[in-house]
N, C-alpha and C positions, 0 to 999 in steps of 0.2 A: 737557344739550342742547348741540349744537355749532352755531355760527352762522358763516356765510360771507358774503362780500361779492362781488357781481357788478356790473360796470359796463361801459361801452363805451369805445372808444379815444378818443372826444372829450374824455375827462377829462384826457388827456395826463399821466398819472402816470408817473413815472420807473420804470425797472426795479427800482431799490432800494426805492421805495415799494410797488410791487406785491408784492415779495418780503417786505418787512417785515410786512405785514398779510395776506399770502396772498390778495390780491385777484385775482379773475378778470376780465380786461378783454377783452371781445369786440370784434373789429375791425369797424368800419364799412367798407363797400366803396367804393372810389373808382374811377370809370370814366373812363379816358383813351382816348377813341376806341373801338377794338375790344377794348381790354385792360381787364380788371378786376383790381384789386389790393386785398387786405386792407390797411387803412391802416397796420397795423404792419409791412408788408413794402414799403411805398412810401417811398423816400427823398425828403427835401425837395428835393434837387437835381433829381431826375427830375421831380417834380411841377411845380416852378416853371419849369423849362425848357419843359415842355409848355405851361404856362399862357401863356408868352410867345410861343408858336408860333402859326401860322395854322391849326392843326388844330381840329376841333370842340371847343367848350368842355367841360371835364370836368363830370361829375355824380357823385352818390353814391347808394348804396342802403343803407337802414337795416339794422341787425342783424335777421336773420330769426328768427321764432319757433322754427324748427328749431334754429338755433344756441343759442337760449335754453334750449330743452328739453334738448338734449344737455349743455349746461353744468350745468344744474340736476341732471340725472340723474347726472352724473359726481360732483358734490359729494355727492349723497345716497349714492352707493356708497361714499364715504369716511366716512360717518357723520354728515353734516350734516343737521340737522333743521329749521333756520330759515335763510332767505336774505334778506339785505338787498340789493335790486337797485336801483342808483342810475344814472339815465340822463339823456341829453340832453333839453333842454327840450321839453315837449309843444307849445310855441308854434311850433316850427320843424320838427317831425316828428310823424307819426301813430303813432310807435312806442309811446309811453306808453299810448295808448288801447288799442292791440293787446295790450300786455303786461298791462294790468289785466284785460282780458277773458280772456286765457290763464291768469292766476293764479287766476281763479275756478274753473277746471277742473283745475288741477294739484294733485294730492293727496299727492304723495310727500314734500313738505316744506311748511312754512309760508313763504310768500313775502311780503315787505313791499316793494312797488314804490314807489320814491321819485322824484318828478319834481324834478330839480334846478332847473327853470325857467331854466336857463342852460346853459353849456358850459364847457370848459376849467377854470379854477381853481374855478369854482362847483361843478362836479361833483367835482373832485379833493378839495377841502376836506371835502365831505360824506363821501367815502370814507375819508379819513384820520381824521376824527372817529369814524366807525363802527368803524374798526379799533382806535382807542384805547379806546373804550368796551367793545368785545368783550374786550380784554385786561383791562379793569378789572372784568369780571364782570357787566356789565349784560345784561338779557335783551332780546330783539328788540323788543318793544313799546316799552320805554323808550328804546332806541336810535333807533327810528323817530321817536318824539316829539322827541327831542333834535335830530335832523337837520332836522326841520321848523322847530324854534325857531331853529337856526343859519341856515337858509335865509332866514328872515324878516329877518335883519340885512344881507343882501347888497346892495351897490350896484355898478353897473358903467356905465362910459362908454367908448365907443370911437369912433375916427375911421378912415374908410376913404378911400383915394385916389379912389375913384369908387363911385357907387351901381350901376354897371352889373351887377356880378355878383349883388348882392342882388336887383335887379329881375328879372334873367333867371331866377333860381332860385325866385322867388316868396316869398322870406323877408322882404321888407320889407312891413310891414302898412299903413302910411299912404302910399299911392301918390302922394299929392299932393306928397310930398317929392322926387319924381323930378326936379323942376326943378333940384335940386342937381347932377345928373349933367351938366347943360348948362353949368355954370359952372366956373371954375377955383377950386374950393373943396375943403375937407375936410369932408364931411358928418359930423355928430356923431350918434351913435346910442346907444340903450340897450335893455335888455329891460324890457318893462312887467310889470305884476303877473301877467299870464297867460303870461309867458314868450315873448312875441312881440317881434321886433325892430322898433323904431319910431325914426324920425328925429326929433330934438329940436332941431336947429339946424345951423348951418354956420359954419365959420371959413375965412379966406383961407389960413392956413398951419397946418402941424402944430404949430408952436410955440404959436400961439394956441389951438388945440384942447387942447394940453397944459395951458395956463394955466386953461382952463375946467374941466378935470378936477381940477387941483390946488386950485382955489377951492372946488369941491364937497367935496373931501376935508377941507379946512380947516374948512368950515362943519359938516360932519358930526361932526368931532372935538369941536366945542363942545357937541354935543347928546348924545353917547352916554356911558354910564357904564361901559363895558367896554373892554378892550384890543382894538386892531384889528390885523388882518393885511391888508396891501395887496399886490396882485400886479400887476406890470407885464407886460402881455401883448403879444406882437408876432407878426406873420406875416412871417418872413424879414427882420427889421429889427433884428438884435441890437445893432448899434452904438448906435442911437438908444435902444433899451431900456436899455442900460447907462447912458447919459447921464441918462435919466429916473430910474433907480434911485438913482444917485449924488446927484442934486439933491434928490429927495424924502427920502432918508434923512437928509440934512443939515437939511432944513427941518422934518421931523417925527420927531425922535429917539424919541418915545414910541410910534411905530408900528413893527411888525415888517414888513419888506419882503422879497419874493422875486420870482421871475420865472417866467413860463410862456410857451411858444410855442403858436401856433395851427398845427396840422398840416393836411394836405391836406383832411380831411373838412369842416373849418370854412372853410378858405381858399378852397375851391370857391365859397363863397357871399360871402365878404368881399373876396377878392382879396389880392394881395401888398401888403406894407408897411402893413397895418393895425396900429394901435397902440391899446391899451386900458389902462384902470386899473380894477381890481376891488378892493373891500375889504369886509370883514365882521368880525364878532367873531372873535377869534383862536381857532381850534379847539384849539390846544394849551393854552389856558387857559380853555376853555369849562366 
């Protein structure tokens, strides 16, 4: 049996990671006014310049089932018999529901649809673990089970400059938190167990938001019995991300740290300068 991995561009895997595990990443479409771009073809500079303009606010279009079918068929033509398909949280897009329905009728290969219940590093780590387990000779059912087990260890907190974008695109579940957009604060958010974005608090500064996240990481470290990988996530805020990483690596030498950026498909909803901290069991030692 030959097993392949399919994901979407919201995983923000690097070209080297995609090549290392032969991962197929299908681009989410980002719509800037009258122009549509596959996310993989849209530069951060073009996107953020547009976001700062007075033009109509950008939107996204999920990966189509036509794209999925074409990708699956191409893999089957290469001898693939099982597909691990890992995608953006069902809490912020209807794509996973559509994919599950499609997979019930797709007969050319066995497909295992995996809901990341997150985006960015949450998706990426699942893809990387799947690649490592394929190399180690595990079969698709065992890999799917391992991915769900890893997913259960994930924690994420992020702060946005404003709730404006999340409210406009309908990605914020608890609307009462909208009061935060009226104040000079940094709204704190997370993904709940259903993969929906929820507001959980607010801080006056990004520094205090960072302290909130750091405190939660410290508390979690006291409870878990496995090694952690933590990812600093930013939306066009690389200097602050580097400061966070330097500080956290010094404070928690037992944790492996890395960084990831939010691209246009997610920044459409969160806005620029979003900062987040994600952690879970280290997939390299899973």
